C-alpha positions as CSV (number, residue, x, y, z in Angstrom):
1,M,-40.5,85.3,51.2
2,K,-41.3,83.6,48.0
3,R,-44.3,84.5,46.0
4,N,-46.9,82.2,44.8
5,L,-48.7,83.6,41.7
6,H,-51.4,80.9,41.5
7,L,-53.1,83.3,43.9
8,A,-53.1,86.0,41.4
9,S,-56.6,85.2,40.0
10,Y,-57.9,84.9,43.4
11,F,-56.8,88.2,44.2
12,V,-58.1,89.9,41.1
13,V,-61.6,88.4,41.8
14,L,-61.7,89.6,45.2
15,L,-60.5,93.0,44.1
16,L,-63.1,93.3,41.5
17,V,-66.0,92.0,43.6
18,F,-65.4,93.5,47.0
19,T,-63.6,96.8,46.4
20,S,-63.8,100.0,44.7
21,C,-60.5,100.7,43.3
22,K,-60.1,104.4,42.6
23,K,-56.9,105.1,40.9
24,N,-56.2,108.4,42.7
25,S,-52.8,110.0,42.9
26,F,-51.5,112.4,45.4
27,D,-48.6,114.4,43.9
28,A,-46.3,116.7,46.2
29,P,-43.9,119.2,44.9
30,I,-40.5,117.6,44.7
31,H,-37.0,119.1,45.0
32,T,-35.0,117.2,42.5
33,N,-31.8,119.0,42.9
34,N,-30.4,117.0,45.9
35,L,-31.4,115.1,48.9
36,T,-30.9,117.9,51.6
37,Y,-33.5,117.1,54.3
38,S,-35.6,120.0,55.6
39,S,-37.6,119.9,58.7
40,D,-39.8,117.4,56.9
41,P,-37.4,115.3,54.7
42,G,-40.4,113.5,53.0
43,Y,-41.3,116.7,51.1
44,S,-38.1,116.1,48.9
45,L,-38.8,112.2,48.5
46,F,-42.5,111.6,48.1
47,V,-43.8,111.6,44.5
48,S,-47.2,109.8,44.4
49,A,-49.7,107.4,46.0
50,T,-52.1,105.4,43.8
51,E,-54.9,103.6,45.5
52,I,-55.1,99.7,44.6
53,G,-58.1,98.7,46.7
54,T,-59.3,97.3,50.1
55,F,-59.2,93.7,51.4
56,T,-61.3,92.7,54.3
57,Q,-60.3,90.8,57.3
58,A,-62.1,87.7,56.1
59,Q,-60.5,87.9,52.6
60,L,-57.0,88.1,54.2
61,Q,-57.6,85.2,56.5
62,T,-58.7,83.1,53.5
63,V,-55.6,84.2,51.5
64,A,-53.3,83.4,54.6
65,T,-54.8,79.8,54.9
66,Q,-54.4,79.2,51.0
67,R,-50.9,80.6,51.0
68,G,-49.6,78.4,53.8
69,F,-49.9,80.9,56.5
70,G,-52.8,79.2,58.4
71,D,-51.2,79.7,61.8
72,F,-51.3,83.5,61.1
73,A,-55.1,83.5,60.5
74,P,-56.0,84.3,64.3
75,L,-53.8,87.3,64.1
76,I,-55.5,88.8,61.1
77,K,-57.9,91.4,62.6
78,Y,-58.4,94.3,60.3
79,D,-59.4,95.4,56.8
80,V,-56.5,96.9,54.9
81,D,-56.2,99.5,52.1
82,F,-53.4,99.1,49.7
83,Y,-51.5,101.9,47.8
84,K,-48.6,101.9,45.3
85,I,-46.0,104.5,46.7
86,V,-43.5,106.1,44.3
87,Y,-40.7,107.9,45.9
88,K,-37.3,109.1,45.3
89,T,-33.9,107.8,46.5
90,M,-30.3,108.2,45.3
91,Y,-28.4,105.7,43.0
92,K,-25.1,106.4,41.6
93,G,-25.1,110.0,42.6
94,S,-28.5,110.7,41.0
95,L,-32.1,110.9,42.2
96,I,-34.3,108.1,40.7
97,N,-37.9,107.1,41.2
98,V,-38.5,103.8,43.1
99,S,-41.7,102.3,44.5
100,G,-43.2,100.0,47.0
101,L,-46.5,98.9,48.6
102,L,-48.3,100.8,51.6
103,C,-50.7,98.6,53.6
104,I,-53.0,100.8,55.7
105,P,-55.0,98.8,58.4
106,K,-58.5,100.2,59.1
107,G,-60.5,100.5,62.2
108,L,-57.7,100.3,64.8
109,P,-58.6,101.7,68.3
110,V,-55.2,103.5,68.5
111,P,-52.6,104.8,65.9
112,P,-50.6,101.7,64.6
113,P,-46.8,101.5,64.6
114,L,-45.0,101.8,61.3
115,L,-43.4,98.7,60.1
116,S,-41.1,98.1,57.0
117,A,-40.8,94.6,55.6
118,Q,-38.1,93.6,53.3
119,H,-38.8,90.7,50.8
120,G,-36.4,87.9,49.8
121,T,-34.5,87.7,46.4
122,M,-36.7,88.0,43.4
123,F,-35.9,87.8,39.8
124,A,-39.3,88.5,37.8
125,Y,-40.5,92.0,37.6
126,A,-44.0,90.9,38.1
127,D,-43.1,89.8,41.7
128,A,-42.5,93.5,42.8
129,P,-44.6,94.2,45.9
130,S,-46.3,97.1,44.3
131,N,-47.9,94.9,41.8
132,F,-50.2,93.7,44.6
133,P,-52.6,92.0,44.2
134,L,-50.9,90.2,41.3
135,A,-47.8,89.8,43.5
136,F,-48.0,88.6,47.1
137,T,-45.1,88.5,49.5
138,G,-46.8,87.4,52.8
139,F,-45.7,90.6,54.6
140,E,-49.0,92.3,53.7
141,L,-50.6,90.3,56.5
142,F,-48.7,92.3,59.0
143,A,-51.0,95.2,58.2
144,S,-54.1,93.2,59.1
145,A,-52.4,92.4,62.4
146,G,-52.3,96.0,63.3
147,F,-49.2,97.5,61.8
148,M,-48.9,100.4,59.2
149,T,-46.8,98.3,56.7
150,V,-44.5,99.4,53.9
151,I,-42.8,96.9,51.5
152,P,-40.3,98.4,49.4
153,D,-39.7,97.0,45.8
154,F,-36.0,97.7,45.8
155,I,-34.0,99.4,43.1
156,G,-34.4,97.2,39.9
157,Y,-38.1,96.5,40.4
158,G,-41.4,98.5,40.1
159,A,-40.8,102.1,39.1
160,S,-37.0,101.4,38.7
161,Q,-37.1,98.0,36.8
162,G,-34.7,99.3,34.1
163,I,-31.9,99.4,36.5
164,V,-29.8,96.2,37.3
165,H,-30.8,95.4,41.0
166,P,-27.8,96.3,43.2
167,Y,-28.0,93.0,45.1
168,Y,-26.2,92.9,48.5
169,D,-24.9,96.5,48.2
170,M,-25.2,97.9,51.7
171,Q,-25.6,101.6,51.0
172,T,-28.3,101.6,48.5
173,S,-30.2,98.7,50.0
174,G,-30.3,100.6,53.5
175,A,-31.1,104.1,51.8
176,T,-33.9,102.7,49.6
177,V,-35.9,101.5,52.7
178,A,-35.1,104.5,54.8
179,D,-36.3,106.9,52.0
180,M,-39.5,105.0,51.7
181,L,-40.2,105.3,55.4
182,V,-39.5,109.1,55.3
183,A,-41.7,109.5,52.2
184,V,-44.6,107.4,53.6
185,K,-44.5,109.4,56.9
186,Y,-44.8,112.6,55.0
187,Y,-47.8,111.2,52.9
188,L,-49.7,110.0,56.0
189,K,-49.4,113.3,57.6
190,T,-50.7,115.0,54.4
191,K,-53.6,112.7,54.7
192,S,-54.0,113.1,58.5
193,I,-53.6,109.4,59.0
194,P,-52.0,108.9,62.5
195,I,-49.4,106.5,63.4
196,S,-47.6,105.8,66.7
197,S,-44.0,106.7,67.5
198,K,-42.9,103.1,67.2
199,L,-41.0,101.9,64.1
200,F,-40.1,98.3,63.2
201,L,-38.1,96.5,60.6
202,V,-38.4,92.9,59.5
203,G,-37.0,91.0,56.6
204,Y,-36.0,87.5,55.4
205,S,-33.2,86.1,53.1
206,E,-32.0,89.2,51.0
207,G,-34.7,91.0,53.0
208,G,-32.8,90.1,56.2
209,Y,-29.7,91.7,54.7
210,V,-31.6,94.7,53.6
211,T,-33.3,95.1,56.9
212,M,-29.8,95.2,58.5
213,A,-28.5,97.6,56.1
214,A,-31.7,99.8,56.7
215,Q,-31.1,99.5,60.3
216,K,-27.6,100.8,59.9
217,E,-28.7,103.6,57.8
218,I,-31.5,104.6,60.3
219,E,-29.0,104.5,63.3
220,T,-26.2,106.4,61.8
221,N,-28.0,109.0,59.6
222,H,-29.8,111.2,62.0
223,A,-31.0,113.6,59.2
224,L,-33.6,111.0,58.5
225,N,-35.3,111.8,61.7
226,L,-36.1,108.2,62.3
227,T,-36.0,106.3,65.5
228,L,-36.1,102.5,65.5
229,T,-37.8,100.5,68.1
230,A,-36.7,97.0,67.0
231,A,-35.4,94.9,64.0
232,A,-35.9,91.3,63.2
233,E,-33.6,89.9,60.5
234,G,-33.7,86.3,59.2
235,A,-31.3,84.3,57.1
236,G,-29.5,87.2,55.5
237,G,-26.1,86.8,54.0
238,Y,-24.6,89.7,56.2
239,D,-21.1,88.1,56.2
240,I,-20.7,88.1,52.4
241,T,-17.0,87.3,52.8
242,G,-17.7,84.3,54.8
243,M,-20.5,83.2,52.3
244,L,-18.1,83.3,49.3
245,Q,-15.3,81.6,51.0
246,K,-17.7,78.7,51.8
247,V,-18.9,78.7,48.2
248,G,-15.3,78.1,47.3
249,T,-15.3,74.9,49.1
250,L,-18.5,73.5,47.7
251,K,-19.0,71.2,44.8
252,T,-22.8,71.9,44.7
253,Y,-25.1,74.8,45.4
254,P,-28.8,74.5,45.2
255,D,-29.7,77.8,43.8
256,P,-27.3,79.1,41.3
257,S,-29.6,81.9,40.3
258,F,-28.6,83.8,43.5
259,F,-25.0,83.6,42.6
260,A,-25.8,84.8,39.0
261,L,-27.6,87.8,40.3
262,F,-25.0,88.6,42.9
263,V,-22.1,88.6,40.3
264,Q,-24.1,90.5,37.7
265,G,-25.2,93.1,40.4
266,Y,-21.5,93.6,41.5
267,N,-20.2,93.9,38.0
268,T,-22.8,96.4,36.9
269,T,-23.2,98.4,40.2
270,Y,-19.5,99.0,40.7
271,G,-18.8,99.5,37.0
272,Y,-16.3,96.6,36.7
273,K,-17.7,95.9,33.2
274,R,-15.9,92.6,33.1
275,P,-16.9,89.8,30.6
276,L,-19.1,87.3,32.6
277,T,-16.6,84.7,31.3
278,N,-14.2,86.0,34.0
279,F,-16.7,84.6,36.4
280,F,-18.7,81.8,34.7
281,K,-18.1,79.2,32.3
282,E,-19.9,78.8,29.0
283,P,-22.7,78.3,28.1
284,Y,-23.7,79.9,31.3
285,A,-21.7,83.2,30.9
286,D,-23.6,83.9,27.6
287,E,-26.9,82.9,28.9
288,I,-27.0,84.8,32.3
289,P,-28.0,88.3,31.0
290,G,-31.0,86.8,29.2
291,L,-32.0,84.7,32.2
292,L,-31.9,87.9,34.4
293,N,-33.9,89.9,32.2
294,G,-37.0,90.1,34.6
295,T,-39.1,87.7,32.7
296,K,-38.2,84.5,34.5
297,N,-38.5,83.4,38.2
298,S,-35.8,81.5,40.2
299,T,-37.1,78.1,39.3
300,Q,-36.7,78.8,35.5
301,I,-33.3,80.3,36.0
302,N,-32.0,77.5,38.3
303,A,-33.2,75.0,35.6
304,A,-31.1,76.8,32.9
305,L,-28.0,76.7,35.0
306,T,-26.3,74.0,37.1
307,T,-26.0,73.1,40.8
308,S,-22.4,72.1,40.1
309,V,-20.3,75.0,41.4
310,T,-17.1,73.8,39.5
311,S,-19.3,73.6,36.4
312,L,-20.9,76.9,36.8
313,L,-17.9,79.1,37.8
314,N,-14.7,79.9,36.0
315,A,-12.0,77.9,37.3
316,D,-9.7,80.8,38.2
317,F,-12.7,82.7,39.9
318,Y,-13.6,79.6,41.9
319,C,-10.1,79.2,43.1
320,A,-9.8,82.8,44.0
321,L,-12.6,82.6,46.3
322,T,-10.3,80.9,48.8
323,T,-6.9,82.1,47.8
324,P,-5.6,85.1,49.5
325,G,-4.4,87.9,47.2
326,E,-6.6,87.0,44.3
327,E,-9.7,89.1,43.2
328,T,-8.6,91.7,45.7
329,V,-11.0,94.4,44.2
330,F,-13.9,92.2,44.3
331,K,-13.2,90.8,47.8
332,A,-12.7,94.4,49.1
333,Q,-16.1,95.4,48.0
334,V,-17.5,92.3,49.5
335,A,-16.0,93.2,52.7
336,A,-17.2,96.7,52.7
337,N,-20.8,95.4,52.2
338,S,-20.5,93.0,55.2
339,F,-21.2,95.6,57.9
340,P,-17.6,96.3,59.1
341,N,-17.1,98.5,62.0
342,W,-20.7,98.6,63.1
343,F,-23.0,96.9,65.3
344,P,-26.9,97.5,66.1
345,I,-27.9,99.8,69.0
346,S,-31.7,99.0,68.7
347,P,-33.2,95.7,70.2
348,T,-32.5,93.2,67.3
349,R,-33.0,89.5,66.8
350,L,-31.3,87.5,64.2
351,Y,-32.9,84.2,63.1
352,H,-31.5,81.5,61.0
353,G,-32.3,77.8,60.3
354,T,-29.5,75.7,61.1
355,A,-30.0,73.5,58.0
356,D,-30.1,76.3,55.6
357,E,-28.3,75.4,52.4
358,D,-29.0,78.6,50.4
359,V,-27.8,81.2,52.9
360,F,-25.5,79.4,55.3
361,F,-26.2,79.4,59.0
362,E,-22.7,80.5,59.7
363,T,-23.2,83.9,58.3
364,S,-25.6,84.8,61.0
365,Q,-23.6,83.1,63.6
366,T,-20.3,84.8,62.7
367,T,-22.1,88.2,62.4
368,Y,-23.7,87.7,65.8
369,L,-20.3,87.0,67.5
370,R,-18.8,89.8,65.8
371,F,-21.4,92.2,67.0
372,L,-20.9,90.9,70.6
373,A,-17.2,91.3,70.4
374,E,-17.5,94.9,69.3
375,G,-19.8,95.7,72.2
376,A,-23.5,95.1,71.0
377,Q,-25.9,94.7,73.9
378,N,-29.2,94.4,72.4
379,V,-28.7,91.7,69.9
380,T,-30.2,88.2,70.2
381,F,-29.5,85.2,68.0
382,I,-32.4,82.7,67.6
383,P,-31.2,79.6,65.7
384,I,-34.1,77.5,64.2
385,P,-33.1,73.8,64.8
386,G,-33.3,71.8,61.5
387,G,-34.8,74.9,59.7
388,T,-34.1,75.2,56.0
389,H,-34.3,78.4,54.0
390,E,-37.9,77.9,53.3
391,T,-39.2,76.1,56.5
392,S,-37.5,78.7,58.7
393,V,-39.7,81.6,57.6
394,E,-43.1,80.8,59.5
395,P,-41.5,80.3,63.0
396,M,-39.4,83.4,62.7
397,M,-42.6,85.4,61.7
398,L,-44.9,84.1,64.5
399,N,-42.0,85.0,67.0
400,V,-41.6,88.5,65.3
401,I,-45.2,89.4,65.5
402,A,-45.5,88.5,69.2
403,W,-42.3,90.4,69.9
404,F,-43.2,93.5,68.0
405,S,-46.8,93.5,69.2
406,A,-45.7,93.4,72.9
407,L,-43.1,96.3,72.1
408,A,-45.8,98.3,70.4
409,Q,-47.8,98.0,73.5
410,G,-45.1,99.0,75.7
411,V,-44.6,95.6,77.2
């Protein structure tokens, strides 16, 4: 979900007036030598929890209405405590500190289910979910609807903002979410805060891709000791190969910032160390590192680039996107991150707007059909007729809350 920082001052006023914000940290002993899971794997992953403050049901209803989520207001039932969580995950063979937001609903009659919500593509460091209340994703509202909610920052933001974000890297994306869930479960246990046995995943845009990566990690890595109840994935570029092939046929693309982040991420994450002029034309190749330094948002970056694909991309690279035998190393990595040889086991819903120009509808469609062909039995595809990348969020989330709530109650 895209953030709207004009709400920042509103949140700050509420935080100062209505809450007492103790900056308490809970520090556990950490095994820094490896990620070998003990009987409680969270012991090796959890680092600290810092209290941010409390928002009431009424405050969150007001925020939902002002943010454009007015249809969610009736679902907002509980006050919520917010914490910044720091935990460990593996990146390039080493343990690093990463962070996210924990949202604890108050006054529930029964222990809540645990839900991890994955945000869409972000560029500005200030937008990291753990910067709440200055940052707001919208997923915080799930907590007030009765879910113990975690929102990972992702590698490259929050506690790890010095690292280039590994954008659309399947392994790190999935592990970062799964490790936060493990760490948070450990923290909640140390504080005697109960949760139910139900676990849900939801995400949109990049968050849809990351959610699928987390689902794969949870379903295949049994050492995590996590059992997934259901996953909802919206408008993620799961079929990256298909995405790039279509880009290679386009003359214009509305959000060149996405492509800049993607190429920069791969070039760094996989150690290609190629000059950006291999991918982009000047002056853009020279400007992209500065545009992606964490101080600018997508609107600012898009304004500095061009929507003309042929003006943005190096001509050879543009042609290689649709030419077999060209850019073989790059394309092989893309294919490896497109969920080959796997399909979801847990109940899964894929959502996508049919008029999405940012993340093409076909990426969900081809992924769904491939899952079915490989034997998937619990995957449902829900097209959103006429939905764009921005307008499809609300109908998806309304459907997801109703679905998850029914599953949480055993319906």
